[in-house]
N, C-alpha and C positions, 0 to 999 in steps of 0.2 A: 615223679619218681615212684617206682614200684615199691611195694613193701617187702619185708623179709630180705633186705639188701644189706650186706655187711660192708662197712666203711671204716676208714680211719680219719681222724680229724683233730683239730686243736680247739680247745675251749677259749672262745673270745671273751666271754663275760657270763655273768649270771643274770638271767631275766628276772623281772619283778615277781614272777610266780615261783621262783626258786630253781627252775630248770637251767641247766647249762646250755649256752648257745654255742654249738659246735660247728666250726667251719670245715667243710669237706670239699673234695673236688667235684662233688655233685650238688653243692649248695649247703645252706644252713639247716641243721637239724637240732631240735630241742630234746635234751636228754637229761633226766634226773640223775643225781649221784656223782657229778663231776665238778671240778673246780677250775677257776681261771688259770690258763697257762698249761693245763694238762693235755697231753696227747692221749687220745682214747680210741678204743675200738668199739663200734656201736652197731646195733642192728636196727635198721629203719623198720618201723612197725605200722605206721599209719600216716596219712595225709588228710588233715581236717581243717577246713576254713583257710586253706592256703598255707598252713603251718605243717611242716614235716616233723614228726615225733619219732623217737627211737628209744631203745633200751641199751643201757651200758653193758658191754660184754667184758671190758677190761680196761685198766689204766696202764698205759705203756710208759708214760713219763709223769711222775707224781709231783703235785704242787708242794712247796715247802710247808704250807699251812694246813695240809691235810692231817686229820687225827682220826683215831678209831672212835666211832660214835659210842657213847656210854649206854645207849638204849638198844637192846637186842631187836626191837621192832622198827628201828629207824628206816631201814630199807624197805620194809613191808608197808607201813601205814602211810608214809609220805608226808606226815604232818610237820616234820622238822627237817627240811631238806638241807639246812646249813649246819646240822649237828656234826657233819664230817669236816667242818672248818674250825680252826682254832679261833678263840675270841678276837684276836687282832685281825684276822682275815675276815671274819664276819663283819667287823666294824668297817673295814675298807669297802666291802661289797655294798653294805647298806648306805654308807656315806656317798658312794657312787650313785645310788638311786636318787638321792637328794640333789647332788651336784648336777646330774643329768636333767632333772626336772627344771632347774634354774638356769641351765646353760644358755649363754648369749642374751640373757635378759638384763635390763638396766640394773646396775649395782651388783650383780652376781659375781663379776670378775674381781671385785675389790672387797667382797664379804667372805670371811672365813666360815666354812661349814663346821659347826661345833657338834660334839658327840656327848650324849648323856647315857652312860651305861646302866644296865640293870644290876642291882646288888646281887641278885640271884640268877644263875644260869639254868636252874631247874627248881621245881617246886614253887613256882611263882604265880601260876595262873589261878585267879580267884573266880573265874568263870570259864566254862568250856562247853562246846557243842559236840555231842557224839551222836550215834545213831544205832538203830537195830534193823535187821533185815532177816526175817525167817530164821531166828535162832542165833545169828551172829551179832555181837555187841562190840562196838568200837568206833573207829574213825572211817570215813569214806576214803578209799584209795585215791591218790592223786589222779586227776583228770577222768575219774569214773564215779559212778554212784555205788560201786561195790563196797560193802562194809567189810573191813578187815577186823577180825575178832581180836580184841586187845584186853588182856586181863588187868594190866596196870599201865599207868602213864606217868613218867617221871617229871613231866613239866607241870602237873597238877599240884596245887598247894596241898599239903598233907590232909586237911579235912576233906577236900574234893576227892583225893585218891581213896580215902577210906569210904566215902559215900559211893564211889564208883563200884567198889567191891560189894557193898551192901545192895546196890541197885541190881548188879548182876545176879546176886544170890536170890533176891526176892522176886525179880521180874523175869529172869532168864528163861524159865520154862513156861511163863504165863502169857507174855505179850504176843499178839498175833500180827501178821503182815509186816509192815515196815513203818518207821517213824523216826522222830528226832528226840534226843535226850539232852536237856540243858541242865548243867550243874552250876549252881551259883552260891557263893559264900553269902549267907544271910546275915551273919554277924560272926565275930571271931570264934572259930571252931564249929560253927553250925552251917549246914548246907540245905538249900532248897533244891528239889529235883522237879524239873518241868518236862512233861511228856506230851508230844503232839503227834497225831496220826490220823490218816483218812480212814483207817480200817476200824470197824466196830470191834470192841473188845469184850471178852466173856466176863461174867461176874467174878471169876477167880482173879482177874487183873485188879479189879477194884479192891478186893480183899487184900491182895498183895501190896497195893499202894498204901493202904491203911497201916499195914505192918511195917512197911518201909519208913513211913513218917514217924515211927516210934523207935527206929533203930539207930544206935550209935550217933554219928554226927548229923544224920538227917533229921530235920525238925519240921519239914513240910514237903508235901508233894502236890503237884497240880497236873491233871490229866485232861487233855482235850482230845476226844476220840470221835470218829465218825462225823455225824452231822451236828454234834453238840455245839451250841453257840457259845456257852460259857463253860469253862473247865470245871471238873469236879475237884474239890480241894480237901486235903487232910492236913491237920496240924497248922503251923504258922508259916505263911508264905511271904510275909513282908521282908524286904531286903534292906540292908544298910551298907553303906560304902564309906570307907575311910577316905576323906577328901581333905588333904592337908592336915590341919589340926582338928578338923571337924568330922562329925559322923553324920552322914546324909541318909535320908530315907528314900528308897527307890520303889517303884511299882514292880510287882513280880513280872519277870521277863523283860523288864526295862533295860536300856543300854547302860553299861558301865565299863570303864576301862578294865583290862584284864590283869594289870600288874600294879598293885597298890603303891609300892615304893616309887616306881617310875611315874605314876600318876601324880604323886605329890610334887615331884620335880617339874612335871608338866604344868600343873596349876601355878606354881610359883613363877615359872617363866612367862606364862601367858599374862598374868597380872602385871608383872614387871614390864613387859613389852607394851601392854595396853596403856600404861600410865594413866589409870582412870581417875585419879584424884583431881577434882575440880573440872572434869571433862564430862560431856554428854556421850553416853556409850550405847551402842546397839549391838546386842549379842544375838546371833542367829544359830538355830539348832541347839538350843540351850539344854535340852534334856531335863533331867531332874535337878539341875543346878550345880553341876560339877565346877563350872567357872562362875556361875551367876552369884553364888553366895560370896566368894571372896571379892568379886568385882563390886557387888553391892555394898560391901563393907567399906570400899574406897570411894564409891561414887553414889552415896545415898540419894535416892529420889531422882537421879539423873541417868538411870539405867532402864532401857527397854529390852526385854528378852523375848524371843519368839521361838515357839516349838509347835510342831504339828500334832504330836501325840498328846491327847488330852489327859491321859493318866500321868504322863511325865510332867505336864503343866501343873496339875494339882499337887504332885509331889514337890515340884520346884517352889510353888507358892507356900507349901507347908514348911519346907526347909528354911525359907526366908522368914516366915512368921515366927518360927521357933526362936530365931535370933533377933527378932524385932527389927529386921532390915527392910528398907523400902526399895521396891523396884516394880515396874510394870511388866508383868509376865502375860504374854498374849498367846492364845492358841490360834495358829494360822500358818500359812505357807511362808517359809523363810525366804523363798525366792521372790516374794512380793511383800516386803516388810512395810511397816507403818511409815508414812511420810514424816519427815522431820529433818532437823539439822543436827548432825552427829559429828563429834570430834573423832571418835574411834569406832571402828567396826571389828568385832571379834566373831569369827565363825568357825564352826566345827562340823562340816557337812558329812554326810555318809559317803561311801565310795564313789557315788555318781558325781560328786563335786558340786560346784555352784555355777555352772555355765549360764543357766537361765538368769540367775541373779545379776551377773555382771553384764549380760547382753541386753536384758530387757527391763530391769527394774528402775533404771535411772539413778541408782544409788551413787555411782561414781561419775565424775570426780566430786569431791566434797569433803569427806572425812580426812583428817590429817594423817591418820594411821589406820592400816588394815592388818590385823593379826589373824593369820590363816592357819588353823590346825587341820592337819590332813592325815588320813590313814591310807591314802593311795597316791603315790607320787606321779602316776600317769595322769590322773585328772588334775592333780595339783599343778603340774607343768602347763597343761592346757589353760587352766584358770589364771595362773600367774601372768601368762602372756596377755590375757584379756585385761587384767588389772593394769599392767604396765603400759598398755596402749592408752589408758586413761590418764597418763601422766604421773605414774608412781614408779618408784625404784625400790629394789630389795636392799635392806640394811641389816637383816639378821636371818640366818638359816641354822636351825638346830634340829638334829636327828635324835630321837629318843628310842632306846632299845626296849620297847614295850614287850616285844615277843622274841627273846633270845632263842636261838636254834632254828627260827623260821625266817622266811624272806619278807615277812611283814614289817613295815616301818611306820612309826608315828613321827610326824615332823611338824615344826612350827616355822613359818616364814613371816617376817614383818615387812610390810611395804610402807613407805612414807611418800608424801607428795613431793615431787621434784621441784 
């Protein structure tokens, strides 16, 4: 199909990336800004890797769940593609992702997909990744590397929003080239700013970082520039995370969930489904201990946790030691876990999923329960098929709205031996 072609079509669904899947008489086109059931006019703009993409020209028939986005930048930055949908419609779209991932798998047809909402629809993000590119500061536009200049973002937690204002003020005229900006809540009300770039930076940037580390909510700044092996640091860059009733220490730049309130519900659910008391538990991709600490409290000395990132391993061990909890925390490949007999496996892999684990490790069959925490329903569906081939069936499916207004979904599926 040639580009710059005007077409009409009907939105069949929303894809996992947030684009509308538009059916036209010339085939399917992916278009941001439309909702299921709407009839739209579009302009086809490109064909890349077999996918036709387009731009929304107008909505001819509007979905009942469409709302005016509260953010004036919603159509420009592309970070919140579902902000045009009412909460009930967002819920159905995201539950659809989870149902599709589990469709036709053993147990799925008799298991109700549950929904855990976020208490906040805005101001919820405790961590965010932004960017700069030759004077523009903001988010990268959907499907491109172009940075859209954004002065404020309503989904950032208030301390992060204030820190973003300070970062723009102190660094806007100083940073050279392009790079990434990470904002992370270090502790209540306090923010750490992380900067990374391949471009060497002038002395003025280092002076500006020192000033930023003393400004308002920002308590620490880390800058990795050019060929530097270790980042330059100013102020306090240690992070803490509210994990259930506990406070966890994290390495700077380490992974943490973005929504504290939903993370608390996630932890409670994972521990409940794992049923760790009296069981031998293997936890994979444990990070700094988001699930490890509560699991260890229920299964003392019978928990083996694996994580590849050594800084996260040290943080996890420290978080356990502070509470005098026993667990074996190992630095290694989660796809090749320590041999042993386990009653329960809990895993929280990155977006790539755990295909190698299920295909090559010999872990399954064996454990009575597998609790799979996923941030990508595409790889989740692929992996669940592998697990069910080993004699397991689904008995719980829960969707967590970790990222309201976006198409991202956190989910938990439990599988039990048939």
